[in-house]
Structures are given as structure tokens and as C-alpha cells.
C-alpha positions in Angstrom: -33.9 55.1 36.7 -37.1 56.5 35.2 -40.8 56.3 36.1 -43.9 57.7 34.4 -47.0 58.7 36.3 -50.1 59.0 34.0 -53.1 61.1 35.1 -56.4 59.6 34.0 -60.1 60.1 34.7 -61.8 58.1 37.4 -62.3 55.2 34.9 -58.5 54.6 35.1 -58.2 54.7 31.3 -59.2 58.1 29.8 -56.3 60.6 29.8 -56.9 63.6 32.0 -54.8 66.5 30.6 -56.7 69.1 32.7 -55.7 67.3 35.9 -52.1 67.1 34.8 -52.1 70.8 34.0 -53.6 71.7 37.5 -50.9 69.6 39.1 -48.2 71.4 37.2 -49.7 74.8 38.1 -49.8 73.9 41.8 -46.3 72.5 41.8 -44.9 75.7 40.3 -46.4 78.0 42.9 -43.6 77.3 45.4 -45.8 77.4 48.4 -45.8 73.8 49.5 -44.7 73.7 53.1 -42.8 70.7 54.6 -40.9 71.0 57.9 -41.2 74.7 58.0 -39.7 75.3 54.5 -41.6 76.2 51.3 -40.9 74.2 48.2 -42.1 74.0 44.6 -41.6 71.3 42.0 -40.7 71.5 38.3 -42.5 68.5 36.7 -41.7 67.1 33.3 -45.1 66.5 31.5 -45.3 64.5 28.4 -46.9 61.5 26.7 -49.2 61.5 23.7 -52.0 63.2 25.5 -49.7 65.4 27.7 -51.0 63.7 30.8 -48.0 61.9 32.1 -45.2 63.0 34.4 -41.7 61.6 33.8 -39.6 61.1 37.0 -35.9 60.6 36.1 -33.7 61.8 39.0 -29.9 61.5 38.9 -28.6 58.3 40.2 -27.0 60.3 43.0 -30.4 61.1 44.5 -30.5 60.5 48.3 -33.2 58.7 50.3 -34.0 62.1 51.9 -34.5 63.7 48.6 -36.8 60.9 47.4 -38.8 61.1 50.6 -39.1 64.9 50.2 -40.4 64.5 46.6 -43.0 61.9 47.8 -44.2 64.3 50.5 -44.4 67.2 48.1 -46.1 65.3 45.3 -48.7 63.8 47.8 -49.5 67.3 49.0 -50.0 68.6 45.5 -52.2 65.7 44.6 -54.4 66.4 47.7 -54.6 70.1 46.7 -55.9 69.0 43.3 -58.5 66.7 44.7 -56.8 63.4 43.7 
């Protein structure tokens, strides 16, 4: 299982490396609070323009872990104005 999320400008086409970098910086801070606990995320960034995140969890990932990632990633995107 693998998924890529590409960050683009508002036109939906132009790569946005600056946004991807801001997202990585926010994710690494380790101060995202969910259910009273603080978390951080280590995101794999790549792609030709270094604006894409690759999500490739182990096949043993639980539904709870997937839900937690979605919560954390949404909060990071909101912090970055997405």
C-alpha cells in the first residue's frame, strides 16, 4: 500500500515546494495535540520537484493508527493555511 500526496499552488498544477517544506517543518515540531497527547510526524518528501509526500505504512497498520495520522495531517495542513 502506497499513496502520494502532491502539494501544488492554487492552480492545482504548479508544484509548491515551499508549502511542502512548511508542512515538514510543522510536522517535525512534535507539538500537535490530539486527545491530550502531543505528536509529531516524520514525512517522506520526494518527487521531481520535492513537493510530494509518500505514505507507505506497514501492512500491519491499524485503523486507529490510520485515523490518528489523518487527524494529525489535517491539523498540520490547517496550520500551514491549506
